[in-house]
Every structure is written in C-alpha cells, then in structure tokens.
C-alpha positions as CSV (number, residue, x, y, z in Angstrom):
1,M,-11.0,-99.3,-12.6
2,Y,-9.7,-95.8,-11.3
3,H,-11.5,-93.7,-14.1
4,F,-14.8,-95.4,-13.5
5,R,-14.9,-94.3,-10.0
6,R,-14.1,-91.1,-10.9
7,L,-16.9,-91.2,-13.4
8,V,-19.5,-92.5,-10.6
9,A,-18.5,-89.6,-8.6
10,A,-18.6,-87.1,-11.0
11,A,-22.0,-88.1,-11.5
12,T,-22.9,-88.5,-7.8
13,A,-21.9,-84.9,-7.5
14,I,-23.8,-83.6,-10.1
15,I,-27.1,-85.3,-9.2
16,L,-26.7,-83.7,-5.5
17,V,-25.8,-80.0,-6.7
18,S,-29.3,-80.3,-9.1
19,N,-31.5,-81.5,-6.2
20,T,-30.3,-78.9,-3.9
21,L,-30.3,-75.7,-6.1
22,P,-33.9,-75.7,-6.0
23,V,-34.1,-76.0,-2.2
24,L,-32.0,-73.0,-2.0
25,A,-34.1,-71.3,-4.3
26,Q,-36.9,-72.4,-2.4
27,Q,-35.2,-70.9,1.1
28,A,-34.1,-67.5,-0.3
29,P,-35.7,-64.9,1.3
30,S,-37.3,-62.1,-1.0
31,G,-35.3,-59.4,1.5
32,S,-36.9,-56.9,4.1
33,G,-34.9,-53.9,5.1
34,I,-34.6,-50.4,5.9
35,S,-32.2,-47.5,6.1
36,I,-32.7,-44.9,8.7
37,S,-30.8,-42.0,9.8
38,P,-30.4,-40.8,12.5
39,T,-29.4,-43.8,14.3
40,T,-29.2,-41.6,17.9
41,S,-30.5,-38.5,19.0
42,D,-30.3,-36.3,22.0
43,F,-32.5,-33.6,23.6
44,T,-32.9,-31.2,26.4
45,I,-36.1,-30.2,26.8
46,A,-37.6,-28.1,29.2
47,R,-41.6,-28.9,31.1
48,G,-44.3,-28.4,28.9
49,Q,-42.1,-27.6,25.5
50,A,-41.6,-29.5,22.3
51,Q,-39.0,-30.4,20.2
52,K,-38.6,-31.9,16.4
53,L,-37.4,-35.1,15.9
54,D,-36.8,-35.7,12.0
55,I,-36.0,-39.3,10.8
56,T,-35.3,-40.3,7.4
57,L,-36.2,-43.8,6.4
58,K,-35.4,-45.7,3.1
59,N,-36.8,-48.7,1.3
60,I,-33.6,-51.2,0.6
61,T,-35.4,-53.8,-1.0
62,V,-36.2,-55.1,-4.0
63,G,-39.8,-54.6,-3.7
64,N,-42.3,-52.1,-2.0
65,I,-42.7,-52.4,1.6
66,T,-44.6,-50.6,5.1
67,A,-42.3,-49.4,7.5
68,Q,-44.0,-50.5,10.8
69,A,-43.5,-48.2,13.6
70,Y,-43.0,-49.0,17.2
71,I,-41.5,-47.4,20.2
72,N,-39.7,-49.7,23.0
73,D,-38.2,-48.8,25.8
74,F,-34.7,-50.7,26.7
75,T,-32.3,-51.2,29.5
76,S,-28.8,-51.1,29.9
77,D,-26.6,-54.4,29.4
78,N,-23.8,-52.8,32.0
79,S,-21.2,-53.7,30.1
80,T,-20.8,-52.5,26.6
81,G,-23.5,-49.3,26.6
82,S,-26.0,-51.5,24.0
83,P,-29.4,-51.1,24.4
84,R,-31.7,-54.6,25.6
85,I,-35.0,-53.7,24.0
86,I,-37.9,-55.1,26.2
87,T,-40.3,-56.0,23.3
88,D,-43.2,-56.8,26.0
89,P,-45.9,-53.9,25.3
90,N,-47.1,-54.2,28.3
91,K,-44.1,-53.4,30.0
92,K,-43.3,-49.8,30.8
93,L,-40.3,-48.5,32.2
94,L,-40.5,-45.0,34.1
95,T,-38.0,-43.6,31.8
96,S,-40.2,-44.1,28.8
97,I,-40.5,-41.6,26.1
98,R,-44.0,-43.2,24.7
99,D,-46.2,-40.9,26.3
100,F,-44.0,-37.8,24.7
101,V,-43.6,-39.2,21.1
102,I,-46.7,-37.6,18.7
103,G,-47.4,-38.3,14.9
104,L,-45.6,-41.7,14.8
105,D,-47.8,-43.9,11.9
106,D,-46.7,-46.9,9.5
107,V,-45.1,-45.9,6.3
108,P,-45.8,-47.0,3.3
109,L,-42.4,-47.3,1.1
110,K,-41.7,-48.2,-2.7
111,K,-38.7,-50.1,-4.1
112,G,-35.8,-47.4,-3.3
113,E,-38.0,-44.8,-2.0
114,Q,-37.1,-42.3,0.5
115,K,-39.1,-40.5,2.9
116,K,-38.5,-37.7,5.7
117,L,-40.6,-38.0,8.7
118,S,-41.4,-34.9,11.4
119,L,-42.0,-36.1,14.9
120,A,-43.3,-34.1,18.0
121,L,-41.3,-34.7,21.2
122,Q,-43.8,-33.2,23.7
123,M,-43.0,-33.0,27.7
124,P,-46.0,-32.4,30.1
125,A,-46.0,-29.3,32.5
126,N,-45.6,-31.8,35.3
127,V,-42.8,-34.5,34.2
128,S,-40.4,-34.6,36.6
129,P,-36.8,-33.5,35.9
130,G,-34.1,-36.3,34.9
131,A,-33.8,-38.7,31.6
132,Y,-35.8,-40.3,29.3
133,Y,-35.3,-42.7,26.9
134,G,-36.6,-45.5,24.5
135,I,-36.0,-46.6,20.6
136,I,-38.2,-45.7,17.9
137,R,-38.4,-48.8,15.7
138,F,-39.5,-49.4,12.0
139,K,-39.9,-53.1,10.7
140,A,-39.9,-53.8,7.0
141,V,-42.4,-55.8,6.1
142,P,-43.6,-56.4,2.2
143,A,-46.5,-54.9,0.7
144,G,-48.7,-55.3,-2.3
145,E,-48.9,-58.8,-3.3
146,N,-45.7,-59.9,-1.4
147,A,-47.7,-58.8,1.6
148,P,-48.4,-62.2,3.8
149,E,-51.7,-63.1,4.5
150,S,-53.5,-64.1,7.0
151,G,-51.8,-66.5,9.8
152,E,-48.2,-65.9,8.0
153,V,-45.3,-65.2,9.6
154,A,-43.0,-62.0,7.7
155,L,-39.4,-62.7,8.5
156,S,-38.4,-59.0,8.3
157,A,-35.9,-57.0,9.6
158,S,-36.0,-53.8,11.7
159,V,-33.8,-50.5,12.7
160,G,-34.4,-48.0,14.9
161,T,-33.2,-44.6,16.1
162,I,-32.2,-44.3,19.9
163,V,-33.8,-41.0,21.3
164,F,-32.5,-39.5,24.9
165,I,-34.6,-36.6,26.4
166,T,-33.1,-34.6,29.5
167,V,-35.8,-32.5,31.6
168,P,-33.9,-30.1,33.1
169,G,-34.4,-29.3,36.8
170,T,-33.4,-30.7,40.3
171,I,-31.6,-33.7,38.8
172,K,-29.0,-35.8,40.8
173,E,-25.4,-36.1,39.2
174,Q,-23.4,-39.0,41.3
175,V,-21.2,-40.9,38.6
176,Q,-18.7,-43.9,40.6
177,L,-15.4,-45.1,39.1
178,T,-16.2,-48.5,40.0
179,A,-12.9,-50.4,38.2
180,L,-10.4,-50.3,35.7
181,H,-9.8,-53.4,33.3
182,V,-6.9,-54.6,31.1
183,Y,-7.5,-56.8,28.4
184,N,-5.7,-59.0,25.9
185,G,-8.2,-59.8,23.0
186,K,-11.3,-60.7,25.5
187,H,-9.1,-62.1,28.1
188,E,-8.9,-60.0,31.3
189,G,-6.3,-59.9,33.7
190,T,-3.4,-58.3,35.3
191,F,-0.4,-61.0,34.4
192,F,0.4,-61.4,30.7
193,F,2.5,-63.5,28.6
194,R,1.6,-61.3,25.3
195,K,0.8,-57.6,24.7
196,P,-2.3,-56.1,26.3
197,T,-4.5,-54.7,23.7
198,D,-7.0,-52.4,25.4
199,I,-8.1,-50.8,28.6
200,G,-11.7,-50.7,30.1
201,V,-12.8,-47.9,32.4
202,E,-16.1,-49.0,34.2
203,V,-18.6,-46.5,35.0
204,R,-21.8,-46.5,37.3
205,N,-24.0,-43.9,37.2
206,L,-25.7,-43.4,40.9
207,G,-27.9,-40.4,39.3
208,N,-31.1,-39.8,37.4
209,G,-30.2,-38.4,34.4
210,L,-27.7,-39.1,31.9
211,A,-23.8,-39.4,32.9
212,K,-21.6,-38.5,29.9
213,P,-18.2,-38.9,31.7
214,F,-14.8,-37.6,30.4
215,G,-11.4,-37.6,31.3
216,T,-7.7,-38.9,30.3
217,I,-6.0,-42.3,30.7
218,E,-2.8,-42.5,31.2
219,L,-0.2,-45.7,30.8
220,Q,2.9,-45.2,32.6
221,D,5.7,-48.0,32.8
222,M,7.8,-49.5,35.7
223,F,9.5,-46.2,35.8
224,G,6.7,-43.8,36.1
225,K,7.0,-42.7,32.3
226,S,4.1,-41.9,30.6
227,A,3.8,-44.6,28.0
228,Y,0.5,-44.1,26.3
229,N,-2.8,-41.6,27.0
230,Y,-6.0,-41.1,25.4
231,Q,-9.1,-38.9,25.9
232,L,-12.1,-41.2,27.1
233,N,-15.5,-41.0,25.5
234,S,-14.4,-38.7,23.1
235,T,-17.0,-39.5,20.8
236,T,-19.4,-37.1,19.3
237,P,-21.9,-36.9,21.1
238,R,-20.3,-38.9,24.0
239,G,-21.5,-41.9,25.0
240,N,-24.2,-42.0,27.3
241,V,-24.4,-43.8,31.2
242,L,-28.1,-44.5,31.9
243,P,-29.3,-43.9,35.6
244,G,-28.7,-46.9,37.9
245,S,-26.8,-48.6,35.3
246,S,-23.0,-49.5,34.4
247,R,-21.0,-49.4,31.4
248,I,-17.2,-50.1,30.3
249,F,-15.6,-47.8,27.8
250,I,-13.0,-49.8,25.9
251,N,-10.1,-48.5,23.9
252,Q,-7.1,-49.5,22.6
253,T,-3.9,-49.2,24.0
254,K,-0.5,-49.0,22.8
255,N,3.3,-48.6,23.5
256,I,3.5,-51.8,25.4
257,S,6.6,-52.8,24.3
258,K,9.2,-53.5,27.4
259,P,8.3,-56.4,29.6
260,G,7.7,-55.2,33.4
261,R,5.1,-53.3,35.3
262,Y,2.9,-50.7,34.2
263,T,0.3,-48.7,35.6
264,V,-3.2,-47.2,34.5
265,M,-3.9,-44.3,36.1
266,A,-7.7,-42.8,35.2
267,S,-8.6,-39.2,36.0
268,V,-12.5,-38.9,35.1
269,A,-15.3,-36.3,35.2
270,Y,-18.9,-36.0,34.9
271,G,-21.0,-33.0,34.0
272,S,-19.7,-29.5,34.5
273,G,-16.6,-31.2,35.4
274,S,-15.9,-29.9,38.9
275,E,-15.8,-33.3,40.7
276,V,-12.7,-35.4,39.4
277,L,-12.5,-39.1,40.1
278,V,-9.2,-41.0,40.3
279,L,-8.3,-44.8,40.4
280,D,-5.3,-46.8,39.7
281,K,-4.6,-50.5,38.5
282,T,-1.0,-52.0,38.1
283,F,-0.8,-55.0,35.7
284,W,2.6,-57.3,34.5
285,Y,3.5,-58.2,31.1
286,I,6.2,-60.7,31.0
287,P,6.6,-62.0,27.3
288,G,6.8,-65.8,26.9
289,W,10.1,-66.3,25.8
290,L,11.2,-64.5,28.9
291,M,9.0,-66.4,31.2
292,V,10.9,-69.4,29.7
293,V,14.5,-68.0,30.6
294,I,13.7,-66.7,33.8
295,L,11.9,-70.2,34.5
296,A,15.3,-71.9,33.3
297,V,17.5,-69.7,35.1
298,L,15.4,-70.6,38.1
299,A,16.0,-74.2,37.3
300,F,19.7,-73.7,36.9
301,L,20.0,-72.1,40.4
302,A,17.9,-74.5,42.0
303,L,20.1,-77.6,40.5
304,T,23.3,-75.8,41.6
305,A,22.1,-75.1,45.0
306,Y,21.0,-78.9,45.2
307,W,24.5,-80.1,44.0
308,S,26.3,-77.7,46.3
309,Y,24.2,-78.9,49.4
310,R,24.5,-82.5,48.3
311,H,28.6,-82.2,47.9
312,H,28.9,-80.6,51.2
313,R,26.9,-83.0,53.1
314,L,29.3,-85.9,51.4
315,S,31.8,-84.4,52.3
316,L,31.2,-84.0,56.2
317,K,30.3,-87.9,56.0
318,R,33.9,-88.6,54.2
319,P,36.3,-90.2,57.1
320,H,39.5,-88.1,58.0
321,R,42.6,-89.8,58.3
322,R,44.7,-89.1,61.6
323,K,48.5,-87.8,61.0
324,G,51.4,-89.8,62.2
C-alpha cells in the first residue's frame, strides 16, 4: 500500500510539471533592455550659452530594439533624494529642462549594438538664474518581427540619465539643518536595546539653486570622547538637495560598543562654506541583557524595601512586656 501511494504521488507530480512548463514558457518575456551611461550629469551653463551632453546606449537584449526617447520632469521624495518621475506629459515644472535639450530622437539598436549620442543643452538668453533638472529616458521597444502590433502593449524596460543644470547669476542660497536621526535598521529612536546602525542628517533647501551640503558628523560617548566621525555627502559628485525639498543623508555608524549615552554632533556647510550649521542629538544604548540585569536589581531592591517596611510595621504592632 505504501509503495502504491508513492507511485501515485510521483505520477501526479509528473503531470503537474508537464502542464506547468508550457504555461511558464508562454509567460516568459522575450526581454527588452538598455544600458546607459552616465546616469547623472551636472552642468553650469550661462545664459545664452550651450554645452554638449554625451550619452552612451547599449542594447543588452536578445534582439533588435528601438530606444524611444522621453524627457520627464521629477520632484524629490523628501527623504532619500530619489527622483519621483512625473510621467504626465501635460505637467511641466518651472525647473524643467525640456526646452533646453536639442537633438533628442529615438535610437535604433541592433542586438548587442552600442551607440554614442551627442545632445546640446542650450540655455536661452532670458532664462532665470537657478536650478533646472530632468531625466532623459529611453524605453526599449522590440523592433522588426518582434515589434508590437497595433493595439498591443509592449512591456519594456526603461533607463535614464538625470541632468542638473545651474544657470549662474543672483541665486538664493539658504539651507536649513532640520533634524538628526538615529536608526537601528529601519527603526528610528532615541533609546536602543540593540546597537544603532545608521545616522541620518536631514537638510532642507530653502533656496532656488541646487544645494550640495557637506561637513563633519561626530559621535561622542557619555564622557565626551570621540567614538566615530565621518564626512557628510563625500561622494563625487556630491549629492544634490533640490530647491524647496528635503533630503536625509544616511551613513553607517560604528564603534558603539559600550552601554550609555551617546551624542551625535553635526557641523554642516553649503555653497562656499562661509556658513556652518550646527546641531546635536542624544540617544541611549542599553543592551537587552543589561536591561534585564537592571530590572532584576530594581525588583530586588523594591522587594527588599517592601519586606523591610513590612517587618518594621509588624514589630510596631507587637505588644511589649512590662518589667516587674
């Protein structure tokens, strides 16, 4: 009977697998994708002047494609600095680069082919000083026999390069150091049973240009000794904070080994570095095992006090014998 059940189970599995494989084969996409470089470009272009933007595209799919070109505006997510792309073509921001990009067209790419595009970034003579930005995107659409027919939708991957343009002039530079954050993983707090892993520095750009904050973040223990320090926004190029938005720069922290109170001290500058913003934040690290010990000691002291008080009350109630 046992062997018969095993044979039935094996036969059932074979039937299920044989029926599933054709379905998976039908659902597997042919795959359309592009690689792009650079992913970010930063320019300073005066009024009435132009600069060249070179973009390299490569077809990394199994067939021929057309790289359809788009320009999208974006806003900040007010946290990580990742762009929130605005896909509505009818919505145009005042900071858009759409009118400044010249020579952008769809690009045919054969299998494995790589092409270099040269676009012009032309700033009008009457453009206002400040920051302009957008993302130039390319969507891979199958070409030739694999091209989608009329009424069909092709599920294709897209890539893009983010373009930042600063037009020099009278630009308002104002940055606010709004908050410091301490995290253990994704959890923020000021009292930790596990070692904090990251420090976040929140900066808000109140100006109309691109803010690139920098500075020193120092971690001090309860005795005022430096436990760890690092340079804020030290990448090349430095990360931007868009006008009217906030960004939290998160970095890993180290050397939190002993229990106790710690203080994060931030000294942040921007622009030419003539103004330095200072902010500090205190947090506690009490390991779980130490908290258990502390609670046990407190419980012992509370019980000891209770029994001492109870013994004292009972001793007062006892009758005293008279002498003689």
